[in-house]
GUZA-574173 format. One line per field, with one value per residue (C-alpha): residue in one letter; residue number from 1; z, y, x. Coordinates in Angstrom, 2 decimals. Each point is the difference from the previous one (the first is absolute). Layout:
residuo	[A, ...]
num	[NUM, ...]
z	[Z, ...]
y	[Y, ...]
x	[X, ...]
END
This chain:
residuo	[M, C, P, E, R, S, I, L, L, V, D, G, Q, S, F, Y, A, S, V, E, K, A, A, H, P, E, L, K, D, M, P, V, A, V, A, D, P, E, R, R, S, G, I, I, L, A, A, C, P, L, A, K, A, Q, G, V, T, T, A, S, R, V, S, E, A, L, A, A, C, K, D, L, V, I, I, R, P, R, M, Q, R, Y, I, T, I, S, L, L, M, T, E, I, F, E, A, I, T, P, L, V, E, P, Y, S, I, D, E, Q, F, L, D, V, T, G, S, Q, C, L, Y, G, S, A, E, E, T, A, R, H, I, Q, Q, R, I, M, L, S, T, G, V, W, S, R, V, G, I, G, P, T, K, V, L, A, K, T, A, T, D, N, F, A, K, R, H, P, D, G, I, Y, R, L, D, H, S, N, I, E, K, E, L, W, P, M, P, V, Q, Q, M, F, M, V, A, S, R, M, T, R, R, F, V, M, W, G, I, H, T, I, G, D, I, A, R, M, E, L, P, D, F, K, R, L, M, R, R, M, M, G, K, Q, S, D, I, Q, A, E, Y, Y, W, Q, T, A, R, G, I, D, P, S, P, V, T, P, S, I, R, G, A, L, K, S, V, S, H, G, K, A, L, R, A, S, L, Y, T, K, K, E, D, I, E, V, V, L, L, E, L, C, A, E, V, C, R, R, A, R, N, I, G, I, Q, G, R, V, V, V, L, G, L, G, E, T, D, G, L, H, A, H, S, F, G, R, Q, L, T, L, P, Y, P, T, N, L, T, R, E, L, R, A, A, I, L, R, L, F, H, E, Y, W, G, G, M, P, V, S, Y, I, T, V, A, L, A, Q, L, A, K, D, D, I, Q, Y, L, D, L, F, E, D, R, A, K, T, Y, D, L, E, R, A, M, D, G, I, K, D, R, F, G, D, T, A, I, L, R, A, S, S, L, L, E, A, G, I, A, R, E, R, A, G, Q, I, G, G, H, Y, K]
num	[1, 2, 3, 4, 5, 6, 7, 8, 9, 10, 11, 12, 13, 14, 15, 16, 17, 18, 19, 20, 21, 22, 23, 24, 25, 26, 27, 28, 29, 30, 31, 32, 33, 34, 35, 36, 37, 38, 39, 40, 41, 42, 43, 44, 45, 46, 47, 48, 49, 50, 51, 52, 53, 54, 55, 56, 57, 58, 59, 60, 61, 62, 63, 64, 65, 66, 67, 68, 69, 70, 71, 72, 73, 74, 75, 76, 77, 78, 79, 80, 81, 82, 83, 84, 85, 86, 87, 88, 89, 90, 91, 92, 93, 94, 95, 96, 97, 98, 99, 100, 101, 102, 103, 104, 105, 106, 107, 108, 109, 110, 111, 112, 113, 114, 115, 116, 117, 118, 119, 120, 121, 122, 123, 124, 125, 126, 127, 128, 129, 130, 131, 132, 133, 134, 135, 136, 137, 138, 139, 140, 141, 142, 143, 144, 145, 146, 147, 148, 149, 150, 151, 152, 153, 154, 155, 156, 157, 158, 159, 160, 161, 162, 163, 164, 165, 166, 167, 168, 169, 170, 171, 172, 173, 174, 175, 176, 177, 178, 179, 180, 181, 182, 183, 184, 185, 186, 187, 188, 189, 190, 191, 192, 193, 194, 195, 196, 197, 198, 199, 200, 201, 202, 203, 204, 205, 206, 207, 208, 209, 210, 211, 212, 213, 214, 215, 216, 217, 218, 219, 220, 221, 222, 223, 224, 225, 226, 227, 228, 229, 230, 231, 232, 233, 234, 235, 236, 237, 238, 239, 240, 241, 242, 243, 244, 245, 246, 247, 248, 249, 250, 251, 252, 253, 254, 255, 256, 257, 258, 259, 260, 261, 262, 263, 264, 265, 266, 267, 268, 269, 270, 271, 272, 273, 274, 275, 276, 277, 278, 279, 280, 281, 282, 283, 284, 285, 286, 287, 288, 289, 290, 291, 292, 293, 294, 295, 296, 297, 298, 299, 300, 301, 302, 303, 304, 305, 306, 307, 308, 309, 310, 311, 312, 313, 314, 315, 316, 317, 318, 319, 320, 321, 322, 323, 324, 325, 326, 327, 328, 329, 330, 331, 332, 333, 334, 335, 336, 337, 338, 339, 340, 341, 342, 343, 344, 345, 346, 347, 348, 349, 350, 351, 352, 353, 354, 355, 356, 357, 358, 359, 360, 361, 362, 363, 364, 365, 366, 367, 368, 369, 370, 371, 372, 373, 374, 375, 376, 377, 378, 379, 380, 381, 382, 383, 384, 385, 386, 387, 388, 389, 390, 391, 392, 393, 394, 395, 396, 397, 398, 399, 400, 401, 402, 403, 404, 405, 406, 407, 408, 409, 410, 411, 412, 413, 414, 415, 416, 417, 418, 419]
z	[-22.82, 0.50, -3.16, -1.28, 1.33, -2.26, 0.88, -1.82, -0.03, -1.06, -1.24, -0.80, -3.38, 0.24, 3.22, 0.83, -3.63, -0.46, 3.07, -1.41, -3.48, 1.58, 1.85, -3.21, -2.89, -2.31, 0.19, -1.19, -3.26, 1.36, 1.34, 3.76, 2.68, 3.74, 1.43, 1.40, -3.11, 1.73, 0.53, -3.30, 1.87, 1.78, -1.01, -1.78, 2.48, -2.57, -3.70, -1.95, -2.90, -2.58, 1.71, 0.31, -3.72, -0.66, 2.16, 3.42, 2.73, 3.70, 2.04, -2.93, 0.55, -0.83, -2.44, -1.74, -0.23, -1.57, -2.49, -0.99, -0.15, -0.97, 0.71, 3.43, 2.65, 3.44, 3.02, 3.56, 2.16, 2.48, 2.38, 2.19, -3.08, -1.06, 3.48, 0.01, -3.36, 1.17, 3.11, -2.18, -2.09, 3.18, 0.92, -3.42, 0.49, 3.53, -1.33, -2.03, 2.45, 3.53, -1.04, -1.32, 0.54, -1.14, -1.73, -0.91, -0.48, -3.42, 0.38, 2.19, 0.31, 0.22, 0.77, -1.85, 0.43, 2.13, -2.02, -3.35, 0.85, 0.02, -2.79, -2.26, -1.00, 0.99, -3.44, 0.37, 3.46, -1.42, -2.69, 2.64, 2.06, -3.00, -0.78, 3.59, 0.33, -3.33, 0.86, 3.52, -0.67, -3.75, 0.39, -2.30, 1.77, -1.04, 1.77, 0.29, 1.04, 1.49, 2.64, 1.98, 0.76, -1.87, -3.17, 0.25, 0.35, -2.91, -2.14, 0.63, -0.56, -3.09, -1.78, 1.04, -1.07, -3.55, -0.33, -1.35, 2.79, 2.66, 1.47, -0.06, 1.80, 0.75, 1.62, -0.12, -3.37, -1.86, 2.26, -1.97, -3.33, 1.06, 3.00, -0.35, -3.32, 1.50, 0.87, 3.57, 0.80, -0.40, 2.81, 3.09, 2.47, -2.28, -0.27, -2.22, 2.35, 0.32, -3.77, -0.63, 2.32, -1.67, -3.50, 1.10, 0.98, -3.21, 1.25, -2.59, 0.31, 2.81, -1.37, 0.53, 3.73, -0.04, -1.84, 2.51, 2.99, 3.22, 1.48, -3.22, 0.01, 3.66, -0.78, -2.85, 2.27, 2.64, -2.59, -0.95, 3.43, 2.75, 2.48, 1.29, -3.33, 0.48, 1.04, -2.87, -2.44, 1.11, -0.38, -3.58, -0.93, 1.38, -1.73, -3.35, 0.46, 1.22, 3.51, 2.68, 3.05, 1.53, 0.48, -0.89, 3.41, 0.60, 2.72, -1.10, 2.90, 2.61, 3.38, -0.23, 0.59, -0.45, -0.69, -2.41, -2.20, -2.64, -2.49, -3.15, -0.09, -2.58, 1.23, -1.30, 2.48, 3.11, 0.64, 3.41, 3.29, 1.24, -3.17, 0.25, 3.67, -0.98, -2.18, 2.72, 2.46, -2.44, -0.74, 3.72, 0.57, -2.75, 1.28, 3.55, -1.15, -1.95, 2.92, 2.39, -2.41, -0.04, 3.70, -0.03, 1.05, -0.83, 1.85, -2.97, -2.05, -3.60, -2.32, -3.68, -1.98, -3.45, -0.94, -3.21, -1.39, -3.61, -0.34, 3.11, 1.85, 3.40, 2.02, 3.43, 2.24, 3.72, 3.04, 3.68, 2.89, 2.47, 3.74, -0.49, -2.94, -1.28, -2.51, 1.15, -2.65, 2.28, 1.14, -3.49, -1.39, 2.67, -0.85, -3.76, 0.34, 1.93, -2.89, -2.59, 1.65, 0.47, -3.46, -2.50, -2.24, -0.84, -3.64, -1.27, 1.08, -2.67, 2.14, 3.66, 1.67, 3.67, 1.71, 3.33, 0.54, 2.78, 0.47, 2.98, 0.90, 1.41, 2.70, 2.54, 0.29, 1.62, 2.72, 0.05, 3.08, -2.00, -2.64, 0.14, -2.90, 0.46, -0.35, -3.13, -1.46, 0.65, -1.61, -3.14, -0.21, 0.15, -2.88, -1.92, 0.42, -1.41, -3.03, -0.57, -0.04, -1.74, -2.06, 0.38, -0.25, 2.70, 2.44, -1.18, 1.82, -0.78, -1.51, -2.64, -1.36, -0.87, -3.58, 1.02, 1.40, -1.85, 2.23, -2.08, -3.22, 1.47, 1.27, -3.61, -1.04, 0.30, -0.54, -1.26, -2.61, 0.06, 1.39]
y	[-24.59, 2.01, 0.63, 3.56, 1.67, 0.15, 3.00, 1.01, 3.32, -0.59, 3.09, 0.16, 1.72, 3.30, -1.47, 2.12, 0.13, -3.75, -0.77, 2.14, -1.56, -3.47, 1.10, 1.44, -2.47, 2.25, 2.49, -2.53, 1.85, 3.51, 2.50, 0.17, 2.30, 0.19, 3.44, 2.00, 0.73, 2.90, 1.93, 1.25, 1.37, -3.31, -2.28, -3.35, -2.70, -2.78, -0.57, -3.24, -0.63, 0.95, 3.38, 0.53, -0.71, 2.95, 2.42, -0.43, 0.10, -0.65, 3.24, 2.00, 2.00, -1.56, 2.82, -0.60, -3.74, 0.54, 2.42, -2.58, -2.94, 0.82, -3.53, -0.26, -1.72, 1.44, -2.12, 1.29, -1.73, -2.72, -0.17, -2.78, -2.21, 0.63, -0.81, -3.24, -1.07, 0.90, -2.17, -2.85, 0.27, -0.18, -3.25, -1.41, 0.94, -1.41, -3.37, -0.09, 1.48, 1.42, 2.75, 2.62, 3.71, 2.55, 2.99, 1.82, -0.87, -1.49, -1.13, -2.75, -1.63, -3.79, -2.00, -3.30, -1.38, -2.87, -0.59, -0.93, -3.70, 0.13, 2.44, -0.16, 2.92, 3.57, 0.58, -3.02, 1.17, 3.45, -1.49, -2.08, 3.16, 1.94, -2.72, -0.26, 3.76, 0.24, -2.84, 1.34, 3.73, 0.66, 2.20, -0.51, 0.28, 0.62, -1.67, 1.16, -2.59, 0.63, -1.13, 3.18, 2.09, 3.01, -2.05, -1.63, 3.44, 1.40, -3.03, 0.55, 3.76, 0.14, -3.36, -2.30, 2.62, -0.14, -3.79, -1.78, -2.59, 2.67, -1.81, 1.11, -1.04, 2.56, -1.38, 0.35, -1.77, 2.74, 3.04, 1.62, -0.53, 0.85, 2.32, 2.05, 1.72, 1.34, 3.74, 0.76, 1.33, -3.55, -1.32, -0.98, 2.88, 2.66, 2.90, 3.10, 2.11, -2.66, -0.58, 3.66, -0.23, -3.15, 1.47, 3.18, -2.11, -2.04, -3.08, -0.88, -3.75, -2.54, -1.52, 3.29, -0.60, -3.76, 0.18, 2.40, -1.23, 0.71, 2.37, 2.05, 0.18, 1.06, 2.83, 1.13, -0.08, 2.03, 2.70, -0.05, -0.29, 0.47, -2.23, -1.67, -1.73, -3.18, -2.19, 1.26, -0.51, -3.60, -0.65, 1.32, -1.88, -3.27, 0.52, 0.58, -3.31, -1.87, -0.47, -0.28, -2.24, 0.75, -3.12, -0.49, 0.57, -1.24, 2.58, 3.45, 2.00, 1.13, 1.43, 2.55, 3.49, 2.13, -0.07, 2.61, 1.07, 2.72, 1.62, 2.05, 2.82, 2.36, 3.15, 2.19, -1.64, 0.20, 3.65, 0.46, -1.07, -1.67, -2.13, -1.13, -0.86, -2.39, -1.97, 0.06, -1.54, -2.73, -0.90, -0.06, -2.38, -2.34, -0.01, -0.79, -2.71, -1.74, 0.33, -1.54, -2.85, -1.02, 0.64, 2.94, 3.62, 2.81, 2.80, 2.11, 1.76, 1.00, 2.38, 0.41, 2.65, 1.57, 3.30, 2.00, 3.02, -1.01, 2.19, -0.84, -3.30, -0.93, -3.18, -0.99, -3.00, 0.61, -2.24, 0.27, -2.29, -0.77, -0.60, -3.63, -2.25, 0.12, -1.51, 2.07, 2.22, 2.98, 0.12, -0.42, 2.65, 2.52, -0.44, 0.13, 3.21, 1.59, -0.75, 1.12, 3.34, 0.72, -0.88, 0.40, 2.98, 0.76, -1.16, -2.66, -3.49, -2.62, -3.00, -1.06, -2.88, -0.95, -2.54, -1.57, -0.99, -1.23, -2.93, -2.27, -2.69, 1.27, -2.68, 2.68, 3.04, 3.10, 1.62, 3.61, 1.80, 1.85, -2.56, -3.63, -1.08, -3.71, 0.70, 2.08, -2.80, -2.57, 2.30, 0.48, -3.75, -0.63, 2.46, -1.78, -3.30, 1.44, 1.43, -3.26, -1.92, 2.37, 2.25, 3.23, 2.16, -1.88, 2.73, 3.48, 3.22, 2.76, 2.09, -2.71, 0.79, 3.52, 0.77, 0.07, -3.54, -2.79, -3.00, -1.22, 0.31, -1.80, -2.82, -1.00, 0.20, -1.87, 2.03, 2.95, -2.09, -1.61, -3.51]
x	[-33.09, -3.19, -2.08, -0.31, -3.09, -3.04, -2.14, -3.16, -1.79, -3.60, -1.82, -3.73, -0.25, -1.92, -1.32, -3.06, -1.10, 0.56, -2.14, -2.80, 0.21, -0.14, -3.15, -1.52, 0.56, -2.00, 2.90, 2.59, 0.74, -0.57, 2.57, -0.56, 1.42, -0.59, -0.80, -2.89, -2.10, -1.74, 3.24, 1.41, 3.01, 0.63, 2.84, 0.11, 1.02, 0.42, -0.57, -0.20, 2.42, -2.67, -0.42, 3.75, 0.41, -2.33, 1.98, -1.60, 2.65, -0.10, -0.15, -1.39, -3.18, -3.34, -0.70, 3.35, -0.66, -3.44, 1.51, 2.62, -2.42, -3.59, -1.29, 1.62, -2.14, 0.74, -0.88, -0.02, 2.65, -0.97, 2.95, -1.36, -0.40, 3.59, 1.28, -2.02, 1.47, 3.51, -0.43, -1.29, 3.16, 2.06, -1.75, 0.88, 3.64, 0.14, -1.20, 3.23, 2.51, -0.20, 2.43, -2.44, 0.59, -2.62, 1.59, -3.20, -3.66, 0.78, 3.64, 1.46, 3.42, 0.29, 3.13, -0.58, 3.52, -1.27, -3.18, 1.51, 0.12, -3.82, -0.81, 3.06, 2.22, -0.72, -1.51, -2.28, -1.00, -0.77, -2.27, -1.77, -0.58, -1.30, -2.54, -1.23, -0.42, -1.83, -2.37, -0.66, -0.25, -0.06, 3.11, 2.99, 3.35, 3.59, 2.90, 3.59, 2.60, 3.41, 2.49, -0.71, -3.08, 1.33, 0.62, -3.44, -1.60, 2.02, -0.89, -3.71, -0.01, 2.19, -0.12, -2.88, -2.54, 1.36, 0.08, -3.09, 0.04, 0.59, 3.02, 3.63, 3.18, 2.70, 3.13, 3.76, 0.17, -1.91, 0.13, 2.84, -1.76, -3.56, 0.15, 3.15, -0.89, -3.24, -0.31, 0.97, -3.50, -1.33, 2.16, -1.97, -0.42, 1.51, -2.44, 0.10, 2.11, 2.69, -0.13, 0.82, 3.00, 1.28, -0.37, 1.73, 3.03, 0.01, -1.88, -2.63, -0.51, -0.20, 3.21, 1.84, -0.46, 0.50, 3.34, 1.52, 1.94, -1.85, 2.65, -0.05, -3.80, 0.00, 2.41, -2.25, -3.07, 1.84, 0.67, -3.68, -1.62, 2.57, 1.81, -3.17, -0.72, 2.07, -2.93, -2.13, 2.89, 0.46, -3.73, -0.09, 3.19, -1.35, -3.36, 1.70, 1.84, -3.07, 1.39, -2.68, 0.55, -3.42, -2.14, -3.65, -1.58, -3.56, -0.63, 1.12, -1.44, 2.48, -0.80, -2.81, 1.40, -3.10, -3.74, -1.28, -2.86, -0.05, -2.33, 0.55, -2.54, -1.41, 1.67, -2.80, -2.38, 2.18, 0.69, -1.67, 1.55, -3.18, -0.29, 3.62, -0.51, -2.81, 2.42, 2.66, -2.45, -1.00, 3.63, 0.82, -2.90, 1.22, 3.58, -1.13, -2.40, 2.74, 2.43, -2.51, -0.75, 3.66, 0.47, 2.40, 0.16, 2.40, 1.69, 1.10, -2.69, 0.80, -1.86, 0.84, -1.87, 0.20, -1.59, -0.27, -1.80, 0.60, 3.09, 1.96, 0.34, 1.34, 0.15, 1.22, 0.43, 0.07, -0.10, -0.83, 0.94, -2.78, 0.49, -1.09, -1.01, -3.56, -2.40, -2.99, -1.55, -0.58, 3.64, 1.41, -2.35, 1.02, 3.69, -0.61, -2.02, 2.89, 2.34, -2.55, -0.74, 3.69, 1.32, -2.86, 0.75, -3.65, -0.04, -2.48, 1.04, 0.77, 0.98, 0.19, 1.81, -0.40, 2.25, 0.89, 3.64, 2.29, -2.35, -0.57, -2.53, -3.28, -0.33, 0.94, -2.24, 1.45, -2.14, -1.13, -1.29, -2.64, -1.04, -1.11, 2.21, -0.78, -3.73, 0.60, 2.12, -2.74, -2.59, 2.10, 0.70, -3.75, -0.49, 2.79, -1.84, -3.22, 1.83, 1.89, -3.28, -2.39, 2.29, 1.94, -3.13, -1.94, 1.08, 0.92, 0.73, -2.45, 2.81, 0.53, -3.46, 1.13, 0.98, 3.68, -0.13, 1.83, -0.80, -2.95, 1.99, 3.03, -2.21, -0.64, 3.64, 3.29, 3.16, -2.03, -1.85, -3.43, -0.22]
END
């Protein structure tokens, strides 16, 4: 008989803030938050427990956080540092089990079913992991344990955080007592809109779903959401009962379907067509560089754009199919500009996304009677090599030096935040 699976979800407590406090021992007893201190309207990315106890919440405005906590120390984010620590944690996990699946930068699933002969029970393994992470990074971690990924995640989010040792097991022996009385909005993947629908139909707790027979719950969901809701109903019903057959998969990336880059903009600064076109060119260059680096090209060009004048807002996503695949900046830019000129409504632009889809390998270059595409490809690859070696700003287009350019700013960022 196969043993019941033992799956852990390890979560770095207040991850960004914990990394910064580990790097600054003098702040050990101070409330710390991670955000851009120069932007009062910016948002708090992370707050340590001391800051949270004084009313600082993640996603609140910097000005609101300072009003709630007068002694708050705000540290500018260092995204490359957080990525490095996250990868170090992955190495620690992989020394215990090969079955490690990243869920986010600060959360990872581990299947330790086959490792317990070396490290003891799942709880003992969790304590071993906590100690190794603390000694290696200075970050305290919480660990949820369960026979399925959804129960391990629920254990971490709702129970491990409240236990002094930061470890909690949620399985079929205590799910009815511990999980089912909880409000339905605390069930995994139930957001505010779905909560309102459940409450409207008399479902207030997770147990209200779990105690129903599946056919009855499906009929209720059909009345709420229509005939296409059966799959969603089965998902919620299984989640309420802790059913989740999905394995912990070391490689979570499937086949790449698109290559994209986007940028949120201050709409007040991007009102003129020529300024917006500068950003479009820079995003096209980034998309093509990434595509070349992984050896692909795309035939479908996609533009997503949001615009607002402060009172009205509009967004669109449009695509265009090219005669042949490309990863050349000039060709992508020409197609993107066609979409932009056709669909932009004229209001200030708040975000732009550029993408290549319908991908194929770039080991075959299509010929053009009027352009030496192979020569252009070689030139752009040479520019890629210089940037890879000397940095993203080693070569810049002249337009990127204009006030509207974002290339220099993006070169110092990861995911929109400073490295």
